[in-house]
N, CA, C and O atoms as a Tinker XYZ file with bonds, in Angstrom:
   364  protein
     1  N    156.927000  -29.380000 -193.194000    73     2
     2  CA   155.133000  -29.801000 -192.293000    64     1     3
     3  C    155.714000  -29.491000 -191.406000    63     2     4     5
     4  O    155.630000  -28.290000 -191.148000    81     3
     5  N    156.717000  -30.468000 -190.340000    73     3     6
     6  CA   156.875000  -29.395000 -188.709000    64     5     7
     7  C    157.108000  -28.443000 -188.888000    63     6     8     9
     8  O    156.293000  -27.620000 -188.473000    81     7
     9  N    158.222000  -27.974000 -189.534000    73     7    10
    10  CA   158.112000  -26.770000 -188.902000    64     9    11
    11  C    157.371000  -25.289000 -189.391000    63    10    12    13
    12  O    157.735000  -24.120000 -189.521000    81    11
    13  N    156.352000  -25.924000 -189.543000    73    11    14
    14  CA   155.108000  -25.076000 -189.831000    64    13    15
    15  C    154.296000  -25.151000 -189.210000    63    14    16    17
    16  O    153.655000  -24.114000 -189.046000    81    15
    17  N    153.663000  -26.868000 -188.232000    73    15    18
    18  CA   152.942000  -26.311000 -187.332000    64    17    19
    19  C    153.688000  -27.253000 -186.358000    63    18    20    21
    20  O    153.924000  -28.439000 -186.587000    81    19
    21  N    154.220000  -26.190000 -184.612000    73    19    22
    22  CA   154.074000  -26.144000 -183.806000    64    21    23
    23  C    153.061000  -27.096000 -183.559000    63    22    24    25
    24  O    151.910000  -27.098000 -183.995000    81    23
    25  N    153.950000  -28.387000 -182.362000    73    23    26
    26  CA   152.877000  -29.510000 -182.189000    64    25    27
    27  C    152.338000  -30.805000 -182.769000    63    26    28    29
    28  O    151.659000  -31.823000 -182.628000    81    27
    29  N    153.254000  -29.918000 -183.648000    73    27    30
    30  CA   152.341000  -31.622000 -184.730000    64    29    31
    31  C    153.180000  -33.272000 -184.434000    63    30    32    33
    32  O    154.386000  -33.404000 -184.220000    81    31
    33  N    152.279000  -34.256000 -184.493000    73    31    34
    34  CA   153.558000  -35.420000 -184.328000    64    33    35
    35  C    153.285000  -36.132000 -185.778000    63    34    36    37
    36  O    152.242000  -35.870000 -186.377000    81    35
    37  N    154.207000  -37.000000 -186.305000    73    35    38
    38  CA   154.326000  -37.532000 -187.917000    64    37    39
    39  C    154.918000  -38.618000 -186.932000    63    38    40    41
    40  O    155.321000  -38.591000 -185.769000    81    39
    41  N    154.800000  -39.512000 -187.836000    73    39    42
    42  CA   155.110000  -41.209000 -187.837000    64    41    43
    43  C    156.218000  -41.742000 -189.367000    63    42    44    45
    44  O    155.668000  -41.932000 -190.452000    81    43
    45  N    157.171000  -41.851000 -189.269000    73    43    46
    46  CA   157.605000  -42.902000 -190.358000    64    45    47
    47  C    158.150000  -44.154000 -190.193000    63    46    48    49
    48  O    159.200000  -44.489000 -189.646000    81    47
    49  N    157.581000  -44.585000 -190.557000    73    47    50
    50  CA   157.163000  -45.936000 -190.563000    64    49    51
    51  C    158.311000  -46.675000 -191.688000    63    50    52    53
    52  O    158.990000  -46.311000 -192.649000    81    51
    53  N    158.032000  -48.033000 -190.849000    73    51    54
    54  CA   158.850000  -49.047000 -192.579000    64    53    55
    55  C    158.977000  -50.807000 -191.750000    63    54    56    57
    56  O    159.334000  -51.250000 -190.658000    81    55
    57  N    158.534000  -51.261000 -192.830000    73    55    58
    58  CA   158.861000  -53.212000 -192.605000    64    57    59
    59  C    159.416000  -53.592000 -191.154000    63    58    60    61
    60  O    158.820000  -54.250000 -190.301000    81    59
    61  N    161.137000  -52.832000 -191.036000    73    59    62
    62  CA   161.723000  -53.568000 -190.560000    64    61    63
    63  C    161.951000  -52.203000 -189.922000    63    62    64    65
    64  O    161.390000  -51.309000 -190.556000    81    63
    65  N    162.553000  -51.833000 -188.948000    73    63    66
    66  CA   163.608000  -50.727000 -188.206000    64    65    67
    67  C    165.235000  -50.752000 -188.685000    63    66    68    69
    68  O    166.079000  -49.878000 -188.483000    81    67
    69  N    165.379000  -51.943000 -189.331000    73    67    70
    70  CA   166.579000  -50.934000 -190.078000    64    69    71
    71  C    166.572000  -51.007000 -190.639000    63    70    72    73
    72  O    167.394000  -50.214000 -191.098000    81    71
    73  N    165.741000  -52.034000 -192.068000    73    71    74
    74  CA   165.060000  -50.786000 -193.381000    64    73    75
    75  C    165.280000  -49.546000 -193.299000    63    74    76    77
    76  O    165.973000  -48.831000 -194.023000    81    75
    77  N    164.401000  -49.185000 -191.987000    73    75    78
    78  CA   164.257000  -47.611000 -192.027000    64    77    79
    79  C    165.193000  -46.735000 -192.098000    63    78    80    81
    80  O    164.982000  -45.705000 -192.738000    81    79
    81  N    167.015000  -47.047000 -191.155000    73    79    82
    82  CA   167.281000  -46.420000 -190.904000    64    81    83
    83  C    168.608000  -46.281000 -192.174000    63    82    84    85
    84  O    169.440000  -45.382000 -192.305000    81    83
    85  N    168.416000  -47.471000 -192.949000    73    83    86
    86  CA   169.698000  -47.443000 -194.070000    64    85    87
    87  C    168.654000  -46.700000 -195.304000    63    86    88    89
    88  O    169.129000  -46.669000 -196.440000    81    87
    89  N    167.548000  -46.234000 -195.137000    73    87    90
    90  CA   166.575000  -45.427000 -196.472000    64    89    91
    91  C    166.505000  -44.682000 -196.378000    63    90    92    93
    92  O    167.265000  -43.714000 -196.385000    81    91
    93  N    164.775000  -44.976000 -196.147000    73    91    94
    94  CA   164.440000  -43.957000 -195.349000    64    93    95
    95  C    164.512000  -42.370000 -194.858000    63    94    96    97
    96  O    164.003000  -41.273000 -195.089000    81    95
    97  N    165.994000  -43.344000 -193.599000    73    95    98
    98  CA   166.166000  -42.103000 -192.614000    64    97    99
    99  C    167.144000  -41.430000 -192.882000    63    98   100   101
   100  O    167.423000  -40.459000 -192.178000    81    99
   101  N    168.151000  -41.894000 -194.317000    73    99   102
   102  CA   168.882000  -41.201000 -194.842000    64   101   103
   103  C    168.493000  -40.450000 -196.037000    63   102   104   105
   104  O    169.400000  -39.923000 -196.682000    81   103
   105  N    167.378000  -40.331000 -196.399000    73   103   106
   106  CA   167.265000  -39.571000 -197.772000    64   105   107
   107  C    166.397000  -38.518000 -196.721000    63   106   108   109
   108  O    166.332000  -37.380000 -197.186000    81   107
   109  N    165.528000  -38.739000 -195.014000    73   107   110
   110  CA   165.288000  -37.291000 -194.337000    64   109   111
   111  C    165.561000  -36.811000 -193.753000    63   110   112   113
   112  O    165.031000  -35.811000 -193.270000    81   111
   113  N    167.316000  -37.691000 -193.319000    73   111   114
   114  CA   168.180000  -36.275000 -193.456000    64   113   115
   115  C    168.766000  -35.457000 -194.383000    63   114   116   117
   116  O    168.752000  -34.229000 -194.299000    81   115
   117  N    169.334000  -36.146000 -195.357000    73   115   118
   118  CA   170.633000  -35.317000 -196.464000    64   117   119
   119  C    169.506000  -35.328000 -197.614000    63   118   120   121
   120  O    169.582000  -35.693000 -198.787000    81   119
   121  N    168.483000  -34.825000 -196.904000    73   119   122
   122  CA   167.150000  -33.942000 -198.511000    64   121   123
   123  C    166.493000  -33.251000 -198.082000    63   122   124   125
   124  O    166.404000  -32.167000 -198.658000    81   123
   125  N    165.321000  -33.573000 -196.322000    73   123   126
   126  CA   164.123000  -33.442000 -196.212000    64   125   127
   127  C    164.751000  -32.165000 -195.188000    63   126   128   129
   128  O    164.674000  -30.959000 -195.425000    81   127
   129  N    165.417000  -32.850000 -193.936000    73   127   130
   130  CA   165.708000  -31.876000 -192.436000    64   129   131
   131  C    167.003000  -31.578000 -192.726000    63   130   132   133
   132  O    167.778000  -32.084000 -191.915000    81   131
   133  N    167.624000  -30.815000 -193.759000    73   131   134
   134  CA   169.039000  -31.159000 -193.681000    64   133   135
   135  C    169.683000  -30.243000 -193.459000    63   134   136   137
   136  O    170.724000  -30.499000 -192.855000    81   135
   137  N    169.352000  -28.365000 -193.905000    73   135   138
   138  CA   168.767000  -27.616000 -192.815000    64   137   139
   139  C    168.735000  -27.208000 -192.004000    63   138   140   141
   140  O    169.275000  -26.133000 -191.743000    81   139
   141  N    168.102000  -27.870000 -191.266000    73   139   142
   142  CA   167.265000  -27.778000 -189.970000    64   141   143
   143  C    167.956000  -28.630000 -188.734000    63   142   144   145
   144  O    167.561000  -28.379000 -187.595000    81   143
   145  N    169.111000  -29.758000 -188.956000    73   143   146
   146  CA   169.591000  -30.135000 -188.535000    64   145   147
   147  C    170.164000  -29.435000 -188.693000    63   146   148   149
   148  O    169.568000  -28.580000 -188.039000    81   147
   149  N    170.927000  -28.985000 -189.052000    73   147   150
   150  CA   172.239000  -27.762000 -189.506000    64   149   151
   151  C    172.251000  -27.613000 -188.801000    63   150   152   153
   152  O    173.043000  -28.007000 -187.945000    81   151
   153  N    171.327000  -26.908000 -188.706000    73   151   154
   154  CA   170.215000  -25.059000 -188.292000    64   153   155
   155  C    170.033000  -25.225000 -186.426000    63   154   156   157
   156  O    170.468000  -24.429000 -185.593000    81   155
   157  N    169.371000  -26.321000 -186.200000    73   155   158
   158  CA   169.272000  -26.055000 -184.739000    64   157   159
   159  C    168.092000  -26.667000 -184.272000    63   158   160   161
   160  O    167.645000  -27.284000 -183.305000    81   159
   161  N    167.709000  -26.120000 -185.645000    73   159   162
   162  CA   165.760000  -26.866000 -185.272000    64   161   163
   163  C    165.533000  -27.917000 -184.789000    63   162   164   165
   164  O    164.637000  -28.119000 -183.969000    81   163
   165  N    166.555000  -29.013000 -185.356000    73   163   166
   166  CA   165.281000  -30.239000 -184.838000    64   165   167
   167  C    167.223000  -30.989000 -184.168000    63   166   168   169
   168  O    168.370000  -30.638000 -184.443000    81   167
   169  N    166.712000  -31.971000 -183.348000    73   167   170
   170  CA   167.673000  -32.551000 -182.870000    64   169   171
   171  C    167.488000  -34.124000 -182.695000    63   170   172   173
   172  O    166.357000  -34.347000 -182.264000    81   171
   173  N    168.076000  -35.047000 -182.848000    73   171   174
   174  CA   167.348000  -36.515000 -182.988000    64   173   175
   175  C    167.105000  -36.621000 -181.531000    63   174   176   177
   176  O    167.420000  -35.746000 -180.724000    81   175
   177  N    166.604000  -37.590000 -181.280000    73   175   178
   178  CA   166.305000  -37.617000 -179.972000    64   177   179
   179  C    166.752000  -39.640000 -180.238000    63   178   180   181
   180  O    166.460000  -39.877000 -181.411000    81   179
   181  N    167.168000  -40.635000 -179.720000    73   179   182
   182  CA   167.232000  -41.304000 -179.456000    64   181   183
   183  C    166.390000  -43.446000 -179.173000    63   182   184   185
   184  O    166.660000  -44.622000 -179.420000    81   183
   185  N    165.328000  -42.561000 -178.514000    73   183   186
   186  CA   164.632000  -42.814000 -176.959000    64   185   187
   187  C    164.468000  -43.758000 -176.498000    63   186   188   189
   188  O    165.490000  -44.401000 -176.740000    81   187
   189  N    163.497000  -44.635000 -175.670000    73   187   190
   190  CA   163.671000  -44.725000 -174.396000    64   189   191
   191  C    162.904000  -45.689000 -174.386000    63   190   192   193
   192  O    162.305000  -46.135000 -175.364000    81   191
   193  N    162.844000  -46.241000 -172.847000    73   191   194
   194  CA   162.045000  -47.304000 -172.960000    64   193   195
   195  C    160.366000  -46.893000 -172.734000    63   194   196   197
   196  O    159.405000  -47.645000 -172.899000    81   195
   197  N    160.354000  -45.445000 -172.301000    73   195   198
   198  CA   159.211000  -44.843000 -172.290000    64   197   199
   199  C    158.692000  -43.932000 -173.532000    63   198   200   201
   200  O    157.502000  -43.830000 -173.830000    81   199
   201  N    159.807000  -43.253000 -174.247000    73   199   202
   202  CA   160.043000  -42.850000 -175.580000    64   201   203
   203  C    160.080000  -43.775000 -177.250000    63   202   204   205
   204  O    160.476000  -44.800000 -177.805000    81   203
   205  N    159.396000  -42.584000 -177.434000    73   203   206
   206  CA   159.946000  -43.488000 -179.139000    64   205   207
   207  C    160.788000  -42.339000 -179.569000    63   206   208   209
   208  O    160.709000  -41.160000 -179.222000    81   207
   209  N    161.801000  -43.051000 -180.586000    73   207   210
   210  CA   162.743000  -42.662000 -181.116000    64   209   211
   211  C    161.914000  -41.679000 -181.776000    63   210   212   213
   212  O    160.778000  -42.018000 -182.107000    81   211
   213  N    162.408000  -40.272000 -182.061000    73   211   214
   214  CA   162.330000  -39.758000 -182.825000    64   213   215
   215  C    162.794000  -38.019000 -183.428000    63   214   216   217
   216  O    163.885000  -37.868000 -182.879000    81   215
   217  N    162.530000  -36.781000 -184.198000    73   215   218
   218  CA   163.553000  -36.523000 -184.738000    64   217   219
   219  C    162.241000  -34.846000 -184.235000    63   218   220   221
   220  O    161.096000  -34.690000 -184.659000    81   219
   221  N    163.236000  -33.653000 -182.989000    73   219   222
   222  CA   162.546000  -32.788000 -181.950000    64   221   223
   223  C    162.852000  -31.817000 -183.121000    63   222   224   225
   224  O    163.701000  -31.524000 -183.964000    81   223
   225  N    161.402000  -31.447000 -182.553000    73   223   226
   226  CA   161.729000  -29.743000 -183.907000    64   225   227
   227  C    161.866000  -28.599000 -182.292000    63   226   228   229
   228  O    161.782000  -29.224000 -181.235000    81   227
   229  N    162.076000  -26.931000 -182.172000    73   227   230
   230  CA   162.153000  -26.875000 -180.861000    64   229   231
   231  C    160.897000  -26.533000 -181.194000    63   230   232   233
   232  O    160.810000  -25.744000 -180.253000    81   231
   233  N    159.694000  -26.428000 -181.792000    73   231   234
   234  CA   158.956000  -25.790000 -181.573000    64   233   235
   235  C    158.080000  -26.458000 -181.244000    63   234   236   237
   236  O    157.001000  -25.920000 -181.000000    81   235
   237  N    158.236000  -27.921000 -181.116000    73   235   238
   238  CA   157.096000  -29.128000 -180.191000    64   237   239
   239  C    156.951000  -30.152000 -181.067000    63   238   240   241
   240  O    156.869000  -31.338000 -180.749000    81   239
   241  N    156.923000  -29.754000 -182.055000    73   239   242
   242  CA   156.688000  -30.767000 -183.335000    64   241   243
   243  C    157.353000  -31.909000 -183.285000    63   242   244   245
   244  O    158.529000  -31.672000 -183.559000    81   243
   245  N    157.155000  -33.189000 -183.041000    73   243   246
   246  CA   157.653000  -34.523000 -183.774000    64   245   247
   247  C    157.530000  -35.559000 -185.068000    63   246   248   249
   248  O    156.760000  -36.010000 -185.915000    81   247
   249  N    158.266000  -35.573000 -184.793000    73   247   250
   250  CA   158.479000  -36.793000 -186.367000    64   249   251
   251  C    159.017000  -38.623000 -186.065000    63   250   252   253
   252  O    159.791000  -39.471000 -186.508000    81   251
   253  N    157.747000  -38.374000 -184.774000    73   251   254
   254  CA   158.931000  -40.413000 -184.576000    64   253   255
   255  C    159.128000  -41.265000 -185.675000    63   254   256   257
   256  O    158.255000  -41.144000 -186.534000    81   255
   257  N    160.080000  -42.159000 -185.934000    73   255   258
   258  CA   160.521000  -43.036000 -186.170000    64   257   259
   259  C    159.984000  -44.132000 -185.937000    63   258   260   261
   260  O    159.461000  -44.004000 -184.830000    81   259
   261  N    159.659000  -45.895000 -186.604000    73   259   262
   262  CA   160.191000  -46.693000 -186.365000    64   261   263
   263  C    159.638000  -47.865000 -186.926000    63   262   264   265
   264  O    158.875000  -47.659000 -187.870000    81   263
   265  N    159.794000  -48.876000 -186.642000    73   263   266
   266  CA   159.953000  -50.282000 -187.390000    64   265   267
   267  C    158.633000  -50.964000 -187.427000    63   266   268   269
   268  O    158.155000  -50.945000 -186.293000    81   267
   269  N    157.764000  -51.629000 -188.377000    73   267   270
   270  CA   156.677000  -52.534000 -187.532000    64   269   271
   271  C    157.226000  -54.340000 -187.152000    63   270   272   273
   272  O    156.390000  -55.243000 -187.149000    81   271
   273  N    158.656000  -54.592000 -186.871000    73   271   274
   274  CA   159.353000  -55.165000 -186.015000    64   273   275
   275  C    159.378000  -55.095000 -185.284000    63   274   276   277
   276  O    159.551000  -56.231000 -184.842000    81   275
   277  N    159.273000  -53.818000 -183.834000    73   275   278
   278  CA   158.740000  -53.914000 -182.680000    64   277   279
   279  C    157.823000  -54.291000 -182.444000    63   278   280   281
   280  O    156.944000  -53.528000 -182.844000    81   279
   281  N    157.194000  -55.718000 -181.631000    73   279   282
   282  CA   155.530000  -55.654000 -180.688000    64   281   283
   283  C    155.864000  -55.447000 -179.903000    63   282   284   285
   284  O    156.817000  -55.870000 -179.249000    81   283
   285  N    155.177000  -54.753000 -179.765000    73   283   286
   286  CA   155.456000  -54.882000 -177.663000    64   285   287
   287  C    154.317000  -55.544000 -176.495000    63   286   288   289
   288  O    153.347000  -54.893000 -176.105000    81   287
   289  N    154.616000  -56.888000 -176.047000    73   287   290
   290  CA   154.199000  -57.551000 -175.153000    64   289   291
   291  C    153.003000  -56.644000 -174.870000    63   290   292   293
   292  O    153.099000  -55.474000 -174.500000    81   291
   293  N    151.802000  -57.347000 -175.097000    73   291   294
   294  CA   150.664000  -57.573000 -175.151000    64   293   295
   295  C    149.922000  -57.921000 -173.797000    63   294   296   297
   296  O    150.733000  -58.197000 -172.914000    81   295
   297  N    148.835000  -57.973000 -173.465000    73   295   298
   298  CA   148.411000  -57.890000 -171.929000    64   297   299
   299  C    147.703000  -59.339000 -172.240000    63   298   300   301
   300  O    146.600000  -59.328000 -172.785000    81   299
   301  N    148.424000  -60.783000 -171.845000    73   299   302
   302  CA   147.837000  -62.386000 -172.184000    64   301   303
   303  C    146.139000  -61.496000 -171.907000    63   302   304   305
   304  O    145.742000  -60.449000 -171.395000    81   303
   305  N    145.589000  -62.639000 -172.581000    73   303   306
   306  CA   143.655000  -62.319000 -172.080000    64   305   307
   307  C    143.605000  -64.324000 -172.131000    63   306   308   309
   308  O    144.420000  -65.011000 -172.747000    81   307
   309  N    142.592000  -64.783000 -171.423000    73   307   310
   310  CA   141.815000  -66.374000 -172.075000    64   309   311
   311  C    141.448000  -66.445000 -173.440000    63   310   312   313
   312  O    140.495000  -65.925000 -174.020000    81   311
   313  N    142.233000  -67.074000 -173.804000    73   311   314
   314  CA   141.847000  -67.557000 -175.394000    64   313   315
   315  C    140.438000  -69.180000 -174.785000    63   314   316   317
   316  O    139.936000  -69.784000 -173.837000    81   315
   317  N    140.534000  -68.999000 -176.686000    73   315   318
   318  CA   138.731000  -69.739000 -176.492000    64   317   319
   319  C    139.581000  -71.777000 -176.406000    63   318   320   321
   320  O    140.783000  -71.909000 -176.177000    81   319
   321  N    139.141000  -72.365000 -176.515000    73   319   322
   322  CA   139.783000  -73.813000 -176.764000    64   321   323
   323  C    139.259000  -73.709000 -178.616000    63   322   324   325
   324  O    140.022000  -74.127000 -179.488000    81   323
   325  N    137.672000  -73.004000 -179.009000    73   323   326
   326  CA   137.554000  -73.458000 -179.890000    64   325   327
   327  C    137.064000  -72.175000 -180.936000    63   326   328   329
   328  O    136.640000  -71.089000 -180.543000    81   327
   329  N    137.245000  -72.612000 -182.438000    73   327   330
   330  CA   137.393000  -70.415000 -182.873000    64   329   331
   331  C    136.359000  -70.578000 -183.578000    63   330   332   333
   332  O    136.062000  -71.617000 -184.167000    81   331
   333  N    135.745000  -69.568000 -183.565000    73   331   334
   334  CA   134.588000  -69.197000 -184.094000    64   333   335
   335  C    133.994000  -70.132000 -185.223000    63   334   336   337
   336  O    132.874000  -70.642000 -185.251000    81   335
   337  N    135.198000  -70.248000 -186.307000    73   335   338
   338  CA   134.749000  -71.399000 -187.544000    64   337   339
   339  C    135.259000  -72.221000 -187.106000    63   338   340   341
   340  O    135.784000  -73.025000 -187.876000    81   339
   341  N    135.333000  -72.375000 -186.055000    73   339   342
   342  CA   135.429000  -74.979000 -186.288000    64   341   343
   343  C    134.154000  -75.559000 -186.079000    63   342   344   345
   344  O    133.806000  -75.541000 -184.898000    81   343
   345  N    133.197000  -76.167000 -187.032000    73   343   346
   346  CA   132.719000  -77.200000 -186.868000    64   345   347
   347  C    133.050000  -78.665000 -185.372000    63   346   348   349
   348  O    133.950000  -79.299000 -184.821000    81   347
   349  N    131.405000  -78.446000 -185.391000    73   347   350
   350  CA   131.304000  -79.810000 -184.164000    64   349   351
   351  C    131.492000  -80.205000 -184.781000    63   350   352   353
   352  O    131.275000  -79.793000 -185.921000    81   351
   353  N    132.431000  -82.090000 -184.312000    73   351   354
   354  CA   132.298000  -82.394000 -184.789000    64   353   355
   355  C    130.769000  -83.886000 -184.958000    63   354   356   357
   356  O    129.681000  -83.977000 -184.389000    81   355
   357  N    131.333000  -84.612000 -185.802000    73   355   358
   358  CA   129.504000  -84.788000 -186.238000    64   357   359
   359  C    129.665000  -86.686000 -185.240000    63   358   360   361
   360  O    130.519000  -87.572000 -185.260000    81   359
   361  N    128.343000  -86.503000 -184.521000    73   359   362
   362  CA   128.461000  -88.123000 -183.738000    64   361   363
   363  C    128.076000  -89.003000 -185.141000    63   362   364
   364  O    128.028000  -90.232000 -185.105000    81   363
C-alpha cells in the first residue's frame, strides 16, 4: 500500500511498544515488507525526540509505529474541585 501511494502515512499501533516489537513488527518485516527492505525501497528510522519511529519509503510514504503505553506529557490545566456528577451535601 505504501509503495503504491506516494506520501502516504499509516500507523501500526499496539497496546504496548514491547508487544508490538515482538509480534506485529516481526510479521511486517518478515512477510509484508521483506522484499522492499532487501531492495532498499524502505528503511527503518528509530525515531527521535521530534519524530516517531517509522518505516520510511523512498517515495515519501511512512508507516509510523508505536505503543499506547507511551504517554506524551500534557500541559497542566486547572482542575475543578468538584466533579459535574458530584452532589452537594445536604444541610
